[in-house]
DSSP file (Angstrom, degrees, kcal/mol; ACC not computed):
  #  RESIDUE AA STRUCTURE BP1 BP2  ACC     N-H-->O    O-->H-N    N-H-->O    O-->H-N    TCO  KAPPA ALPHA  PHI   PSI    X-CA   Y-CA   Z-CA
    1    1 A M     >        0   0    0      0, 0.0     4,-2.2     0, 0.0     5,-0.1   0.000 360.0 360.0 360.0 -53.1    0.5   18.1   25.7
    2    2 A F  H  >  +     0   0    0      1,-0.2     4,-2.6     2,-0.2     5,-0.2   0.842 360.0  53.4 -62.0 -35.1    0.2   19.6   22.3
    3    3 A A  H  > S+     0   0    0      2,-0.2     4,-2.3     1,-0.2    -1,-0.2   0.907 108.4  51.5 -69.3 -43.2    3.6   18.2   21.3
    4    4 A E  H  > S+     0   0    0      2,-0.2     4,-2.2     1,-0.2    -2,-0.2   0.915 111.5  46.3 -57.0 -46.4    2.4   14.7   22.4
    5    5 A I  H  X S+     0   0    0     -4,-2.2     4,-2.4     2,-0.2    -2,-0.2   0.935 112.9  48.1 -66.1 -47.4   -0.7   14.9   20.4
    6    6 A S  H  X S+     0   0    0     -4,-2.6     4,-2.6     1,-0.2    -1,-0.2   0.852 111.7  53.1 -61.2 -36.1    1.1   16.2   17.2
    7    7 A G  H  X S+     0   0    0     -4,-2.3     4,-2.3     2,-0.2    -1,-0.2   0.933 109.9  45.6 -64.0 -45.5    3.6   13.4   17.7
    8    8 A V  H  X S+     0   0    0     -4,-2.2     4,-2.5     2,-0.2    -2,-0.2   0.901 112.3  51.2 -64.5 -42.3    1.0   10.8   17.8
    9    9 A L  H  X S+     0   0    0     -4,-2.4     4,-2.7     2,-0.2    -1,-0.2   0.916 110.3  51.3 -57.7 -45.3   -0.8   12.3   14.8
   10   10 A G  H  X S+     0   0    0     -4,-2.6     4,-2.7     1,-0.2     5,-0.2   0.931 110.1  48.1 -58.0 -47.7    2.6   12.3   12.9
   11   11 A D  H  X S+     0   0    0     -4,-2.3     4,-2.6     1,-0.2    -1,-0.2   0.913 112.7  48.6 -60.3 -41.4    3.1    8.6   13.8
   12   12 A L  H  X S+     0   0    0     -4,-2.5     4,-2.7     1,-0.2    -1,-0.2   0.902 111.3  49.3 -71.0 -38.4   -0.5    7.8   12.6
   13   13 A K  H  X S+     0   0    0     -4,-2.7     4,-2.5     2,-0.2    -1,-0.2   0.898 112.0  48.7 -68.8 -38.7    0.0    9.7    9.3
   14   14 A I  H  X S+     0   0    0     -4,-2.7     4,-2.5     2,-0.2    -2,-0.2   0.923 113.5  47.6 -63.1 -45.5    3.4    7.9    8.7
   15   15 A Q  H  X S+     0   0    0     -4,-2.6     4,-2.7    -5,-0.2    -2,-0.2   0.905 111.1  51.6 -57.2 -44.2    1.7    4.6    9.4
   16   16 A G  H  X S+     0   0    0     -4,-2.7     4,-2.4     2,-0.2    -2,-0.2   0.916 110.4  47.8 -63.9 -45.8   -1.2    5.5    7.1
   17   17 A I  H  X S+     0   0    0     -4,-2.5     4,-2.3     2,-0.2    -1,-0.2   0.876 112.3  48.5 -60.4 -40.9    1.1    6.4    4.3
   18   18 A G  H  X S+     0   0    0     -4,-2.5     4,-2.3     2,-0.2    -2,-0.2   0.879 111.9  50.5 -68.2 -35.7    3.1    3.2    4.7
   19   19 A F  H  X S+     0   0    0     -4,-2.7     4,-2.6     2,-0.2    -2,-0.2   0.921 110.6  48.2 -62.3 -44.7   -0.2    1.2    4.8
   20   20 A A  H  X S+     0   0    0     -4,-2.4     4,-2.9     2,-0.2    -2,-0.2   0.897 112.6  49.2 -61.3 -42.6   -1.5    2.9    1.6
   21   21 A I  H  X S+     0   0    0     -4,-2.3     4,-2.8     1,-0.2    -1,-0.2   0.925 112.9  46.9 -62.8 -43.8    1.9    2.2   -0.1
   22   22 A A  H  X S+     0   0    0     -4,-2.3     4,-2.3     2,-0.2    -2,-0.2   0.905 114.6  48.0 -63.7 -40.1    1.8   -1.4    1.0
   23   23 A L  H  X S+     0   0    0     -4,-2.6     4,-2.4     1,-0.2    -1,-0.2   0.926 112.9  46.4 -65.6 -47.0   -1.8   -1.7   -0.1
   24   24 A C  H  X S+     0   0    0     -4,-2.9     4,-2.5     1,-0.2    -1,-0.2   0.889 113.8  49.0 -65.7 -38.5   -1.2   -0.1   -3.5
   25   25 A G  H  X S+     0   0    0     -4,-2.8     4,-2.1     2,-0.2    -2,-0.2   0.872 110.7  50.3 -69.6 -36.4    1.9   -2.3   -4.1
   26   26 A H  H  X S+     0   0    0     -4,-2.3     4,-2.4     2,-0.2    -2,-0.2   0.943 111.9  48.9 -67.4 -44.7    0.0   -5.5   -3.1
   27   27 A F  H  X S+     0   0    0     -4,-2.4     4,-2.6     1,-0.2     5,-0.2   0.947 111.8  48.6 -58.0 -51.0   -2.8   -4.4   -5.6
   28   28 A L  H  X S+     0   0    0     -4,-2.5     4,-2.3     1,-0.2    -1,-0.2   0.891 111.2  49.7 -64.4 -37.6   -0.2   -3.8   -8.4
   29   29 A V  H  X S+     0   0    0     -4,-2.1     4,-2.9     2,-0.2     5,-0.2   0.940 110.5  51.1 -63.1 -45.7    1.5   -7.2   -7.8
   30   30 A Q  H  X S+     0   0    0     -4,-2.4     4,-2.4     1,-0.2    -2,-0.2   0.887 111.2  47.1 -55.9 -44.9   -1.9   -8.9   -8.0
   31   31 A Q  H  X S+     0   0    0     -4,-2.6     4,-2.7     2,-0.2    -1,-0.2   0.881 112.3  49.6 -62.2 -41.1   -2.7   -7.1  -11.3
   32   32 A A  H  X S+     0   0    0     -4,-2.3     4,-2.5    -5,-0.2    -2,-0.2   0.948 113.1  46.4 -64.9 -49.6    0.7   -8.0  -12.7
   33   33 A V  H  X S+     0   0    0     -4,-2.9     4,-2.4     2,-0.2     5,-0.2   0.916 113.4  50.9 -56.4 -46.6    0.3  -11.7  -11.6
   34   34 A F  H  X S+     0   0    0     -4,-2.4     4,-2.9    -5,-0.2    -2,-0.2   0.924 112.4  43.8 -57.9 -50.3   -3.2  -11.7  -13.0
   35   35 A W  H  X S+     0   0    0     -4,-2.7     4,-2.9     2,-0.2     5,-0.2   0.899 112.6  52.9 -70.2 -36.3   -2.2  -10.3  -16.4
   36   36 A Y  H  X S+     0   0    0     -4,-2.5     4,-2.2    -5,-0.2    -2,-0.2   0.927 113.0  43.3 -58.7 -49.2    0.8  -12.6  -16.7
   37   37 A I  H  X S+     0   0    0     -4,-2.4     4,-2.3     2,-0.2    -2,-0.2   0.922 114.3  53.2 -61.3 -50.2   -1.3  -15.7  -16.0
   38   38 A F  H  X S+     0   0    0     -4,-2.9     4,-1.9    -5,-0.2     5,-0.2   0.932 112.7  42.9 -51.1 -53.8   -4.0  -14.3  -18.4
   39   39 A R  H  X S+     0   0    0     -4,-2.9     4,-2.6     1,-0.2    -1,-0.2   0.882 113.1  50.0 -63.4 -42.2   -1.5  -13.8  -21.2
   40   40 A T  H  < S+     0   0    0     -4,-2.2    -1,-0.2    -5,-0.2    -2,-0.2   0.859 112.7  47.9 -68.7 -33.8    0.3  -17.0  -20.8
   41   41 A K  H  < S+     0   0    0     -4,-2.3    -1,-0.2    -5,-0.2    -2,-0.2   0.866 118.2  40.1 -71.5 -35.6   -3.0  -19.0  -20.8
   42   42 A I  H  <        0   0    0     -4,-1.9    -2,-0.2    -5,-0.2    -3,-0.2   0.930 360.0 360.0 -82.5 -47.6   -4.4  -17.2  -23.9
   43   43 A I     <        0   0    0     -4,-2.6    -1,-0.2    -5,-0.2    -2,-0.2   0.453 360.0 360.0 -80.2 360.0   -1.3  -17.0  -26.0
């Protein structure tokens, strides 16, 4: 029973980390695209 619970928690933690990395990566890509467009429009 305890092993099942810890296994589920481990899966959730791995999914959470993956989600956080994906979200962070998406944000960084948005920032990079924004700054690229911003710089090319201004300069």
